[in-house]
C-alpha positions in Angstrom: -110.0 34.4 129.9 -109.5 31.0 128.3 -111.7 29.7 125.5 -114.3 27.1 126.3 -113.3 23.6 125.1 -115.8 21.0 124.3 -114.5 17.5 124.9 -116.3 14.7 123.1 -116.8 11.6 125.3 -116.5 8.8 122.7 -115.0 5.4 122.3 -111.4 4.6 121.3 -110.8 4.3 117.6 -110.0 0.6 117.9 -113.0 -0.3 120.0 -114.9 -3.0 118.1 -118.2 -1.7 119.5 -117.7 1.8 118.0 -120.3 3.0 115.5 -118.4 3.7 112.4 -120.9 4.5 109.6 -124.4 6.0 109.1 -125.8 2.6 108.4 -124.4 1.2 111.7 -125.9 4.2 113.5 -129.4 3.5 112.0 -129.0 -0.1 113.1 -128.1 0.9 116.6 -131.1 3.3 116.8 -133.4 0.6 115.6 -132.0 -1.8 118.2 -132.4 0.6 121.1 -135.5 2.4 119.7 -134.4 6.0 120.4 -131.1 7.7 121.1 -130.0 11.2 122.1 -127.3 12.8 120.0 -125.1 14.0 122.9 -123.9 12.7 126.2 -126.6 13.2 128.9 -127.6 12.0 132.4 -127.7 8.3 131.4 -124.1 7.1 130.9 -123.6 5.5 127.5 -127.0 6.6 126.1 -125.9 8.8 123.2 -124.5 8.8 119.7 -121.5 10.8 121.2 -120.5 7.9 123.5 -120.8 5.3 120.7 -118.5 7.1 118.2 -114.9 8.4 117.9 -114.6 11.9 119.3 -112.1 13.3 116.8 -114.4 12.4 113.9 -117.0 15.0 114.9 -117.2 18.3 112.9 -114.7 17.2 110.3 -117.2 17.8 107.6 -116.5 14.3 106.2 -119.9 12.6 105.9 -118.3 9.2 105.8 -117.0 9.5 109.4 -118.6 12.6 111.0 -121.6 11.8 113.2 -122.6 15.5 113.0 -123.0 15.0 109.2 -124.8 11.7 109.8 -127.8 13.4 111.4 -128.5 15.1 108.1 -128.3 11.7 106.2 -130.5 9.9 108.7 -133.1 12.7 108.8 -133.4 12.6 105.1 -133.6 8.8 104.9 -137.0 8.6 106.5 -136.2 5.5 108.7 -135.8 7.6 111.9 -137.1 10.9 113.1 -134.6 13.6 114.1 -135.3 16.5 116.4 -135.1 18.0 119.9 -136.9 15.1 121.6 -134.7 14.6 124.8 -134.8 17.3 127.4 -135.1 19.9 124.6 -131.9 18.5 123.0 -131.4 16.6 119.7 -131.8 12.9 119.1 -133.4 10.2 117.1 -136.6 8.1 117.4 -137.2 5.0 115.3 -140.4 4.4 113.4 -141.2 1.5 115.8 -141.1 3.7 118.8 -142.5 6.9 117.4 -146.2 5.9 118.1 -145.4 5.5 121.8 -143.5 8.8 122.0 -146.4 10.5 120.1 -149.1 9.1 122.3 -147.2 9.9 125.5 -145.8 13.3 124.6 -149.1 14.5 123.0 -151.1 13.0 125.8 -153.3 11.5 123.1 -154.1 14.8 121.4 -153.8 15.7 117.7 -152.7 19.3 117.5 -156.1 20.5 116.3 -157.8 18.9 119.4 -155.0 20.4 121.6 -155.9 23.9 120.3 -159.6 23.4 120.7 -159.2 22.4 124.3 -157.1 25.5 124.9 -153.9 23.5 125.7 -151.8 25.0 122.9 -150.4 28.5 122.6 -151.3 30.9 119.8 -147.6 31.0 118.8 -147.6 27.2 118.5 -150.7 27.3 116.3 -149.1 29.9 114.0 -146.3 27.5 113.3 -148.5 24.4 113.0 -150.9 26.1 110.6 -148.1 26.5 108.1 -147.9 22.7 107.7 -151.5 22.9 106.5 -150.2 24.9 103.6 -147.3 22.6 102.6 -145.5 19.7 104.2 -142.0 21.0 104.4 -140.5 24.4 105.4 -137.0 25.8 105.6 -136.5 27.1 109.1 -136.1 30.7 107.9 -139.2 30.5 105.8 -141.2 28.9 108.6 -140.1 31.6 111.0 -141.1 34.4 108.6 -144.4 32.9 107.4 -145.5 32.1 111.0 -145.0 35.8 111.9 -141.9 35.6 114.1 -139.1 38.1 114.0 -138.8 41.9 114.1 -142.1 43.4 114.9 -143.8 40.0 115.3 -143.9 37.0 117.6 -140.8 36.2 119.7 -139.0 33.0 120.7 -139.4 31.1 117.5 -136.7 28.5 118.5 -138.2 27.9 121.9 -141.8 27.4 120.5 -140.5 25.1 117.8 -138.5 23.1 120.3 -141.6 22.7 122.4 -143.5 21.4 119.4 -140.6 18.9 118.7 -140.6 17.8 122.3 -144.3 17.0 121.9 -143.6 15.2 118.6 -145.8 17.5 116.5 -142.7 18.6 114.4 -139.5 16.9 113.3 -136.5 17.7 111.1 -137.0 16.4 107.6 -133.6 17.3 106.2 -130.8 19.8 106.1 -130.5 21.5 102.7 -128.7 24.4 101.1 -130.6 27.3 99.9 -130.9 27.8 96.1 -129.9 30.9 94.2 -131.8 32.4 91.3 -130.2 29.9 89.0 -131.4 27.0 91.1 -128.0 26.1 92.4 -127.3 25.3 96.0 -125.2 27.7 98.1 -124.1 28.3 101.7 -124.6 26.1 104.8 -127.1 23.3 105.1 -130.3 24.7 106.8 -132.8 22.6 108.7 -136.1 21.7 106.9 -139.0 21.0 109.2 -142.1 18.8 108.7 -144.5 16.7 110.8 -144.0 13.0 111.5 -147.3 12.3 109.8 -145.9 13.8 106.6 -143.0 11.3 106.6 -144.8 8.1 107.9 -148.5 8.8 107.6 -151.1 9.5 110.2 -152.0 5.9 111.0 -148.4 4.9 111.6 -147.6 7.8 113.9 -150.9 7.6 115.9 -150.9 3.7 116.2 -150.6 3.9 120.0 -153.5 6.3 120.5 -155.7 3.4 121.6 -153.5 3.0 124.7 -153.4 5.4 127.6 -150.5 7.9 127.4 -149.2 6.6 130.7 -148.8 3.1 129.2 -146.7 4.5 126.3 -144.6 6.5 128.8 -143.9 3.5 130.9 -142.8 1.5 127.8 -140.2 4.2 126.9 -138.9 4.3 130.5 -138.8 0.5 130.8 -136.8 0.3 127.6 -134.1 2.5 129.0 -134.1 0.7 132.4 -133.6 -2.6 130.6 -130.7 -1.4 128.4 -129.0 0.8 131.0 -129.7 -1.0 134.3 -127.1 1.0 136.3 -129.0 4.3 135.5 -131.0 5.7 138.4 -134.6 6.7 138.0 -133.6 10.3 138.4 -131.1 10.0 135.5 -133.6 8.4 133.2 -136.3 11.0 134.1 -133.8 13.9 133.4 -133.3 12.9 129.8 -136.8 11.5 129.0 -139.1 14.0 130.7 -141.6 15.4 128.3 
């Protein structure tokens, strides 16, 4: 059996429209409003298709878009998480209120729980953010009671919370040893959008109907990618 090969569908190195730096990527996200990380059902609508394929996974944060996601998440100008068909991508501050209003259907999490529209496993995760704003993924999993002998499907429950914009990635950090020195791989750190931008900013669109916010998001993709079909747009944006 042959090994699976993942081909990146990016631009040519010499293409003048290619995104070349983290700052250029932030500018592109701000221009569009939101952007999936990888190629999807809407042609051209991804970081992958705006960058140079061989630069990925080189570990060089100057050129590697995989490293840029860490830099952008930590910068606080955009949110990073699994927002698009349960896959990773970015949302700008300008568009976060519409995503939050639409995906949350106008509910804060506490109200969602009170109306019996959230699961107990979701609540166990969200309650941890009442204790502190940021959690390493492994600490969040343990403190929320997931793992051997406890709740199951931590990644799936967390992804559902990101899709509904209740949780986002705050950063990717190394663990610290007993001497306070970093070691190992970068690990995801989770928080809420409200902890980054404040409650008023995130919920600014709550005064509108969720359907209105949803239509704004769909209309934005239609305007920027006019050749995309409604089915293609729905496949990547569905909440």
